[in-house]
KOLZAKOL-848940 format. One record per residue: x, y, z of N, C-alpha, C, O, CB in turn. Coordinates in pm, 1 decimal, decimal comma. Glycine has a CB too. Layout:
# KOLZAKOL-848940
      n_xx      n_yy      n_zz     ca_xx     ca_yy     ca_zz      c_xx      c_yy      c_zz      o_xx      o_yy      o_zz     cb_xx     cb_yy     cb_zz
         X         Y         Z         X         Y         Z         X         Y         Z         X         Y         Z         X         Y         Z
...
END
This chain:
# KOLZAKOL-848940
      n_xx      n_yy      n_zz     ca_xx     ca_yy     ca_zz      c_xx      c_yy      c_zz      o_xx      o_yy      o_zz     cb_xx     cb_yy     cb_zz
   -2358,6   -3470,6   -3483,4   -2232,7   -3408,9   -3445,8   -2255,6   -3281,0   -3365,7   -2161,6   -3227,5   -3307,0   -2149,7   -3379,2   -3569,8
   -2380,4   -3230,9   -3362,5   -2409,6   -3114,2   -3279,6   -2372,0   -3149,9   -3135,7   -2408,1   -3256,2   -3085,4   -2561,6   -3071,3   -3290,7
   -2299,7   -3060,5   -3071,6   -2255,8   -3085,2   -2934,3   -2115,5   -3144,3   -2924,7   -2059,3   -3154,1   -2815,6   -2352,5   -3177,1   -2866,6
   -2059,4   -3183,3   -3038,0   -1923,9   -3239,6   -3036,1   -1827,1   -3133,7   -2983,0   -1835,6   -3015,7   -3017,1   -1880,7   -3287,9   -3179,0
   -1735,8   -3179,8   -2899,0   -1636,7   -3088,5   -2841,8   -1497,5   -3124,8   -2890,2   -1458,9   -3241,7   -2893,2   -1642,1   -3091,4   -2688,1
   -1424,1   -3023,1   -2927,5   -1283,8   -3039,0   -2965,9   -1202,5   -2963,3   -2860,4   -1196,0   -2840,4   -2860,6   -1255,3   -2984,5   -3114,3
   -1141,2   -3040,0   -2771,0   -1065,0   -2976,6   -2664,0    -935,2   -2921,0   -2718,7    -863,2   -2988,2   -2792,5   -1037,1   -3076,0   -2550,4
    -906,7   -2798,9   -2682,0    -789,2   -2729,7   -2733,3    -662,7   -2807,3   -2699,6    -643,8   -2852,4   -2586,7    -781,2   -2587,5   -2676,5
    -576,2   -2822,0   -2800,4    -450,0   -2893,9   -2784,4    -464,3   -3044,6   -2794,8    -364,7   -3116,5   -2786,6    -388,9   -2859,6   -2652,9
    -587,9   -3094,5   -2812,9    -609,1   -3240,0   -2815,5    -678,1   -3287,8   -2942,9    -729,6   -3399,5   -2947,1    -691,2   -3282,1   -2695,5
    -679,4   -3205,2   -3045,7    -737,1   -3248,7   -3173,1    -640,4   -3215,6   -3284,9    -554,2   -3128,7   -3271,5    -875,1   -3182,1   -3198,4
    -656,4   -3286,0   -3394,5    -567,3   -3265,7   -3508,8    -627,9   -3163,4   -3604,8    -747,7   -3135,3   -3600,7    -540,5   -3399,6   -3582,1
    -543,5   -3109,3   -3690,1    -592,3   -3017,5   -3793,6    -693,9   -3087,4   -3882,5    -793,0   -3027,8   -3924,5    -475,5   -2963,7   -3878,5
    -667,7   -3214,7   -3910,5    -756,3   -3293,1   -3995,0    -893,7   -3309,3   -3929,8    -996,0   -3299,1   -3997,5    -694,5   -3430,3   -4023,8
    -896,6   -3334,4   -3799,1   -1022,9   -3349,7   -3727,9   -1101,5   -3218,8   -3729,1   -1222,8   -3218,4   -3749,7    -997,9   -3395,6   -3583,4
   -1031,5   -3108,3   -3707,0   -1097,0   -2977,8   -3709,4   -1153,2   -2950,1   -3849,4   -1266,3   -2903,9   -3864,2    -997,7   -2866,0   -3667,3
   -1072,5   -2978,9   -3950,8   -1114,3   -2953,4   -4089,0   -1237,0   -3037,1   -4125,8   -1330,9   -2985,7   -4186,6    -998,7   -2983,6   -4186,4
   -1236,8   -3164,4   -4089,5   -1352,2   -3249,0   -4123,6   -1476,7   -3204,4   -4046,2   -1588,3   -3214,1   -4097,2   -1321,1   -3397,9   -4093,4
   -1457,4   -3156,1   -3924,3   -1569,8   -3103,4   -3846,6   -1624,7   -2977,3   -3913,0   -1746,2   -2959,5   -3922,3   -1526,5   -3073,2   -3700,8
   -1536,4   -2891,3   -3958,4   -1578,2   -2768,4   -4025,6   -1655,3   -2799,9   -4154,0   -1755,5   -2734,9   -4183,6   -1456,0   -2680,3   -4057,3
   -1609,5   -2898,1   -4229,1   -1679,0   -2938,6   -4352,0   -1819,1   -2988,7   -4317,4   -1916,2   -2954,1   -4384,7   -1598,6   -3048,8   -4427,6
   -1829,3   -3069,8   -4212,9   -1959,1   -3120,4   -4169,9   -2050,9   -3003,4   -4133,6   -2167,7   -3000,8   -4172,2   -1943,2   -3216,9   -4049,4
   -1997,2   -2908,1   -4059,8   -2076,4   -2791,0   -4018,5   -2130,4   -2716,0   -4139,8   -2247,3   -2677,7   -4142,6   -1991,5   -2696,1   -3931,6
   -2045,8   -2695,2   -4239,1   -2088,1   -2622,9   -4359,3   -2201,1   -2694,1   -4431,7   -2287,0   -2629,8   -4492,0   -1970,6   -2604,6   -4453,6
   -2201,1   -2824,5   -4425,9   -2304,4   -2902,8   -4494,7   -2432,3   -2917,1   -4413,2   -2536,8   -2951,8   -4468,3   -2250,9   -3039,9   -4528,2
   -2425,7   -2891,0   -4283,1   -2539,8   -2918,3   -4195,4   -2585,9   -2796,7   -4114,7   -2640,2   -2811,3   -4005,2   -2504,7   -3029,6   -4101,0
   -2564,1   -2677,5   -4168,9   -2614,4   -2555,2   -4107,1   -2570,4   -2542,6   -3960,5   -2651,7   -2517,8   -3871,5   -2766,7   -2551,2   -4116,3
   -2440,7   -2560,3   -3938,5   -2385,1   -2550,9   -3803,8   -2253,6   -2474,2   -3810,5   -2205,1   -2440,4   -3918,5   -2364,0   -2692,5   -3741,4
   -2197,0   -2447,5   -3693,4   -2066,4   -2382,3   -3689,2   -1992,6   -2425,3   -3562,6   -2050,4   -2486,1   -3472,5   -2081,3   -2227,5   -3694,5
   -1864,5   -2392,4   -3558,2   -1780,4   -2425,8   -3444,0   -1764,8   -2300,7   -3359,1   -1720,7   -2196,5   -3407,7   -1641,4   -2481,2   -3489,3
   -1801,2   -2311,7   -3232,0   -1794,4   -2198,5   -3140,3   -1683,7   -2220,4   -3038,0   -1666,1   -2330,6   -2986,0   -1929,5   -2177,4   -3069,7
   -1610,2   -2114,3   -3010,4   -1505,4   -2118,8   -2908,6   -1571,1   -2107,9   -2771,6   -1636,0   -2007,6   -2741,9   -1400,4   -2004,5   -2929,7
   -1555,0   -2210,0   -2688,0   -1615,5   -2212,4   -2555,1   -1510,8   -2197,3   -2444,5   -1537,8   -2228,2   -2328,5   -1693,3   -2342,1   -2535,4
   -1392,5   -2150,3   -2480,3   -1286,2   -2132,7   -2380,6   -1186,2   -2246,9   -2385,9   -1086,2   -2238,6   -2457,1   -1345,6   -2122,4   -2240,1
   -1212,1   -2352,9   -2311,6   -1120,5   -2467,2   -2305,8   -1138,8   -2560,2   -2424,8   -1054,5   -2646,3   -2449,7   -1140,9   -2544,9   -2176,2
   -1247,7   -2543,6   -2498,0   -1276,4   -2632,0   -2610,9   -1359,3   -2557,1   -2715,5   -1410,5   -2447,8   -2691,2   -1351,1   -2759,6   -2563,2
   -1370,3   -2620,1   -2832,4   -1459,1   -2572,7   -2938,2   -1577,7   -2667,5   -2940,7   -1562,6   -2787,5   -2917,5   -1386,2   -2566,2   -3078,7
   -1695,6   -2613,7   -2969,0   -1815,0   -2697,9   -2972,7   -1892,0   -2673,5   -3101,3   -1902,9   -2560,2   -3148,3   -1904,8   -2671,3   -2850,5
   -1945,7   -2781,8   -3157,7   -2028,4   -2773,1   -3277,0   -2169,2   -2734,3   -3232,3   -2230,6   -2803,5   -3151,1   -2028,5   -2908,5   -3357,5
   -2219,6   -2623,2   -3285,9   -2354,2   -2576,6   -3251,5   -2433,4   -2547,3   -3378,5   -2377,6   -2511,3   -3482,1   -2347,6   -2450,4   -3161,8
   -2563,9   -2563,8   -3367,4   -2654,5   -2539,5   -3479,7   -2662,7   -2390,2   -3506,9   -2671,3   -2311,2   -3412,9   -2795,4   -2597,4   -3451,2
   -2660,3   -2350,1   -3633,3   -2684,5   -2210,8   -3669,0   -2830,3   -2178,5   -3638,0   -2918,7   -2261,4   -3659,5   -2651,3   -2183,8   -3819,7
   -2854,2   -2061,5   -3589,1   -2992,1   -2021,8   -3562,0   -3050,6   -1958,1   -3687,5   -2979,1   -1902,2   -3770,7   -2999,6   -1923,6   -3441,1
   -3179,6   -1968,0   -3698,1   -3249,8   -1902,0   -3807,4   -3276,8   -1758,1   -3764,2   -3320,5   -1735,6   -3651,3   -3383,4   -1977,2   -3844,5
   -3252,4   -1662,0   -3849,6   -3279,4   -1524,0   -3810,7   -3428,3   -1503,7   -3782,6   -3513,8   -1565,0   -3846,5   -3232,3   -1427,2   -3920,2
   -3456,9   -1418,2   -3687,5   -3596,5   -1386,8   -3656,2   -3656,5   -1305,8   -3770,6   -3585,0   -1256,3   -3857,8   -3607,6   -1308,8   -3521,6
   -3787,1   -1293,3   -3768,7   -3854,9   -1212,9   -3871,1   -3804,6   -1069,2   -3864,0   -3779,7   -1006,6   -3967,1   -4009,6   -1217,8   -3852,7
   -3789,8   -1016,8   -3742,5   -3740,0    -879,6   -3728,1   -3600,1    -863,8   -3786,1   -3571,1    -763,1   -3850,8   -3739,7    -838,8   -3581,2
   -3512,7    -962,5   -3763,5   -3376,7    -956,4   -3818,5   -3379,6    -961,6   -3970,8   -3303,0    -891,7   -4037,3   -3290,8   -1071,8   -3763,2
   -3467,8   -1044,4   -4025,9   -3480,0   -1053,3   -4171,6   -3531,8    -921,3   -4230,0   -3483,3    -874,6   -4333,0   -3574,1   -1169,6   -4210,8
   -3630,3    -862,5   -4163,0   -3686,7    -735,3   -4209,3   -3579,9    -625,8   -4205,9   -3567,7    -547,5   -4300,1   -3808,4    -694,5   -4122,2
   -3503,5    -621,0   -4097,7   -3397,5    -519,6   -4086,6   -3295,6    -535,4   -4199,3   -3253,2    -436,4   -4259,0   -3326,8    -529,8   -3949,4
   -3256,5    -658,9   -4228,4   -3160,7    -682,8   -4337,0   -3217,7    -636,5   -4471,0   -3146,8    -575,7   -4551,1   -3123,6    -832,4   -4344,2
   -3345,6    -665,2   -4495,3   -3408,7    -622,7   -4620,5   -3421,4    -470,6   -4626,8   -3402,0    -411,0   -4732,8   -3547,0    -687,7   -4635,5
   -3453,7    -408,0   -4514,1   -3462,3    -261,8   -4511,6   -3326,8    -197,8   -4537,3   -3318,9     -92,5   -4600,6   -3517,8    -214,0   -4377,6
   -3219,7    -260,5   -4488,5   -3084,9    -210,0   -4517,6   -3055,7    -215,9   -4667,4   -2996,8    -123,5   -4723,5   -2979,1    -290,7   -4439,9
   -3097,2    -324,9   -4731,5   -3077,8    -336,6   -4876,5   -3157,1    -229,6   -4950,3   -3108,6    -171,0   -5047,1   -3119,4    -476,4   -4925,7
   -3278,9    -204,6   -4904,2   -3362,3    -100,9   -4966,2   -3296,3      35,3   -4952,2   -3296,9     114,5   -5046,4   -3503,0     -98,7   -4902,9
   -3239,8      63,1   -4836,3   -3172,1     191,5   -4814,4   -3055,1     208,7   -4911,5   -3034,9     317,2   -4966,0   -3122,1     201,9   -4668,8
   -2978,7     102,7   -4932,8   -2866,6     109,8   -5027,9   -2918,3     137,3   -5169,2   -2858,9     215,0   -5243,9   -2784,2     -22,1   -5025,7
   -3028,2      73,8   -5204,3   -3087,8      97,1   -5336,2   -3135,4     241,5   -5347,6   -3116,2     305,5   -5451,0   -3205,5      -0,4   -5361,2
   -3197,7     293,0   -5241,0   -3245,0     432,1   -5243,2   -3130,8     529,7   -5267,9   -3144,9     623,7   -5346,2   -3314,8     466,6   -5111,6
   -3018,2     507,7   -5201,8   -2902,1     595,2   -5220,2   -2852,3     587,7   -5364,1   -2819,2     689,2   -5425,4   -2788,9     557,0   -5122,3
   -2847,6     466,8   -5416,1   -2803,3     447,5   -5553,8   -2900,7     513,1   -5651,9   -2858,9     573,6   -5750,6   -2789,2     297,6   -5585,0
   -3029,4     500,9   -5624,3   -3129,8     562,5   -5710,9   -3117,5     714,7   -5708,8   -3135,8     780,4   -5811,3   -3271,0     520,1   -5667,7
   -3087,0     769,1   -5594,3   -3069,9     914,3   -5584,1   -2955,9     961,3   -5673,5   -2967,6    1063,1   -5741,6   -3043,3     955,7   -5438,2
   -2845,4     886,8   -5673,1   -2732,8     923,2   -5761,2   -2776,6     921,4   -5907,3   -2740,9    1010,3   -5984,6   -2613,4     826,5   -5740,4
   -2854,1     819,7   -5944,5   -2899,2     810,8   -6083,1   -2996,3     923,8   -6117,3   -2993,5     976,8   -6228,4   -2965,4     675,1   -6108,6
   -3081,7     960,5   -6022,4   -3172,9    1073,1   -6046,2   -3096,2    1202,7   -6068,5   -3133,5    1284,5   -6152,6   -3269,5    1089,6   -5928,4
   -2989,4    1220,5   -5993,1   -2907,1    1340,6   -6011,2   -2846,0    1343,9   -6151,0   -2836,4    1450,0   -6212,6   -2796,0    1346,6   -5904,7
   -2805,1    1228,7   -6200,2   -2748,0    1221,2   -6335,7   -2855,3    1254,9   -6438,9   -2831,5    1332,3   -6531,6   -2688,7    1079,8   -6363,4
   -2974,5    1195,4   -6421,9   -3083,3    1218,1   -6517,6   -3120,4    1366,0   -6523,2   -3152,7    1418,3   -6629,9   -3206,8    1133,9   -6479,9
   -3115,7    1432,3   -6409,7   -3157,7    1573,1   -6403,8   -3044,1    1673,5   -6424,4   -3065,4    1794,5   -6417,8   -3222,6    1600,0   -6271,6
   -2924,7    1622,8   -6449,2   -2809,0    1710,3   -6468,4   -2799,7    1750,7   -6615,7   -2777,4    1666,7   -6702,9   -2677,7    1639,8   -6422,3
   -2817,0    1879,6   -6641,9   -2814,8    1929,4   -6779,7   -2678,9    1910,8   -6846,5   -2669,8    1911,4   -6969,2   -2852,7    2076,0   -6782,2
   -2574,8    1894,6   -6767,9   -2440,8    1880,0   -6824,9   -2408,7    1736,5   -6867,9   -2306,8    1712,6   -6932,7   -2337,9    1926,3   -6724,9
   -2495,4    1641,2   -6832,0   -2471,6    1501,7   -6869,7   -2515,3    1477,9   -7014,2   -2607,6    1542,2   -7064,3   -2546,8    1405,8   -6774,3
   -2447,6    1385,3   -7079,3   -2485,9    1350,1   -7215,9   -2616,7    1271,6   -7212,6   -2654,1    1214,3   -7110,2   -2373,7    1267,5   -7286,0
   -2684,5    1270,3   -7325,3   -2809,6    1193,7   -7334,3   -2783,6    1044,7   -7310,6   -2866,2     974,5   -7252,2   -2876,3    1214,8   -7472,5
   -2668,8     998,5   -7356,3   -2634,0     857,3   -7336,3   -2625,3     824,5   -7186,4   -2678,8     723,2   -7141,3   -2499,4     824,2   -7406,4
   -2558,5     910,0   -7111,2   -2546,4     890,5   -6965,6   -2683,1     897,0   -6898,8   -2712,1     820,1   -6807,1   -2452,4     996,6   -6903,9
   -2766,9     989,5   -6945,3   -2899,8    1003,3   -6887,1   -2984,6     878,2   -6913,1   -3055,9     831,3   -6824,4   -2969,7    1127,7   -6943,6
   -2976,3     825,5   -7034,2   -3051,5     704,8   -7067,8   -3002,6     585,4   -6985,7   -3081,8     504,5   -6937,3   -3039,6     674,3   -7218,0
   -2872,3     576,5   -6971,4   -2813,8     468,8   -6891,1   -2862,9     479,6   -6746,4   -2899,0     378,8   -6685,6   -2658,3     474,1   -6896,5
   -2864,2     598,9   -6692,4   -2910,6     621,1   -6555,1   -3058,5     585,1   -6542,8   -3099,5     528,6   -6441,5   -2887,4     768,3   -6512,6
   -3138,7     616,6   -6643,7   -3280,4     581,6   -6640,7   -3299,9     429,9   -6639,9   -3388,2     378,4   -6571,3   -3352,7     643,4   -6760,8
   -3217,0     359,2   -6716,3   -3225,6     212,6   -6717,8   -3190,0     155,8   -6581,0   -3256,9      65,4   -6530,9   -3132,5     153,4   -6826,0
   -3084,8     208,9   -6521,5   -3046,4     164,0   -6387,4   -3157,1     193,5   -6286,7   -3185,8     111,8   -6199,2   -2915,2     231,6   -6343,2
   -3218,3     309,7   -6299,4   -3328,6     344,8   -6208,8   -3442,5     243,7   -6218,9   -3498,9     202,4   -6117,5   -3380,9     486,1   -6240,1
   -3475,6     204,6   -6340,2   -3583,6     108,1   -6360,3   -3547,6     -26,4   -6296,6   -3631,3     -89,2   -6231,7   -3612,9      90,2   -6511,1
   -3422,7     -70,3   -6315,5   -3378,3    -197,2   -6256,2   -3383,0    -190,6   -6104,0   -3428,3    -284,2   -6038,1   -3235,7    -231,8   -6303,2
   -3336,4     -80,6   -6049,8   -3331,1     -64,7   -5904,1   -3471,8     -57,1   -5845,1   -3497,1    -107,7   -5735,8   -3251,0      61,4   -5866,4
   -3562,3       6,3   -5918,2   -3700,3      14,0   -5870,7   -3760,0    -126,4   -5863,6   -3831,7    -158,6   -5768,9   -3785,6     105,1   -5963,3
   -3731,0    -208,9   -5962,4   -3779,4    -346,8   -5962,3   -3720,8    -423,9   -5844,4   -3793,1    -495,3   -5774,8   -3743,7    -416,7   -6094,9
   -3590,0    -409,9   -5821,5   -3524,9    -476,2   -5708,4   -3588,3    -431,4   -5577,1   -3617,4    -513,0   -5489,8   -3373,4    -446,5   -5707,6
   -3608,7    -303,1   -5564,8   -3666,1    -246,0   -5443,0   -3807,1    -300,6   -5419,9   -3841,4    -336,8   -5307,4   -3669,1     -91,7   -5451,6
   -3888,3    -307,0   -5524,4   -4024,1    -359,2   -5511,2   -4024,7    -505,3   -5467,6   -4110,0    -546,1   -5388,8   -4098,8    -344,4   -5642,8
   -3930,8    -583,6   -5517,9   -3920,5    -724,2   -5475,9   -3886,5    -733,6   -5327,6   -3942,2    -816,9   -5256,1   -3813,9    -798,4   -5559,4
   -3795,4    -648,5   -5281,5   -3758,9    -649,7   -5140,1   -3877,3    -607,4   -5052,9   -3898,7    -663,4   -4945,4   -3638,7    -557,1   -5115,2
   -3952,6    -510,2   -5098,5   -4071,5    -466,5   -5023,6   -4173,1    -580,4   -5016,8   -4236,6    -600,7   -4913,3   -4135,5    -340,4   -5089,4
   -4188,9    -654,4   -5125,9   -4279,2    -770,6   -5125,3   -4232,7    -875,1   -5024,6   -4314,6    -933,6   -4953,7   -4287,8    -833,4   -5266,0
   -4101,6    -898,9   -5017,8   -4046,9    -994,9   -4920,9   -4077,6    -951,0   -4778,3   -4115,1   -1032,5   -4694,0   -3894,8   -1010,3   -4939,9
   -4061,3    -821,5   -4752,0   -4090,8    -769,0   -4617,8   -4239,0    -790,4   -4585,7   -4273,5    -834,0   -4475,9   -4053,9    -617,1   -4607,9
   -4325,4    -759,9   -4680,8   -4469,3    -776,2   -4658,0   -4505,9    -921,7   -4630,7   -4590,6    -949,8   -4545,9   -4548,0    -725,0   -4778,4
   -4442,5   -1013,7   -4702,0   -4466,6   -1156,8   -4678,4   -4421,7   -1197,5   -4538,9   -4491,5   -1271,8   -4469,8   -4393,9   -1241,8   -4783,6
   -4305,2   -1149,0   -4497,5   -4254,5   -1181,5   -4365,1   -4347,4   -1129,2   -4256,6   -4368,2   -1196,0   -4155,3   -4114,5   -1124,5   -4346,5
   -4402,1   -1013,1   -4276,4   -4489,0    -951,8   -4175,4   -4627,4   -1015,7   -4170,7   -4698,9   -1000,9   -4071,6   -4502,8    -803,2   -4202,3
   -4666,0   -1086,9   -4277,4   -4796,1   -1155,1   -4280,0   -4798,8   -1275,0   -4188,0   -4905,6   -1315,6   -4141,9   -4830,2   -1198,9   -4421,0
   -4683,7   -1331,8   -4160,8   -4676,4   -1456,2   -4081,3   -4727,6   -1435,0   -3942,0   -4728,8   -1528,4   -3861,8   -4533,7   -1508,7   -4075,4
END
């Protein structure tokens, strides 16, 4: 079905819907080409794109970890809050390490 064209004004809602379902199952999507829609294969992200996405996730984790560190070091916080923040820090560190491992694997290729 890759390459199938649905000319605007000449297809039914049902035809579009069944095409969309097929696309979802076969790693494809429907692209607007002006006078028609065309079924095209989804591209696989490049290694650089994958690394950038993982680095963005790491940055979000770093920001979250900073907030937890501030809680842990805040003398006005209860011990319960500090312990909770320490647990979150440990979880986030594990998540971050997994993402770093993924980046290293991608760069080995």
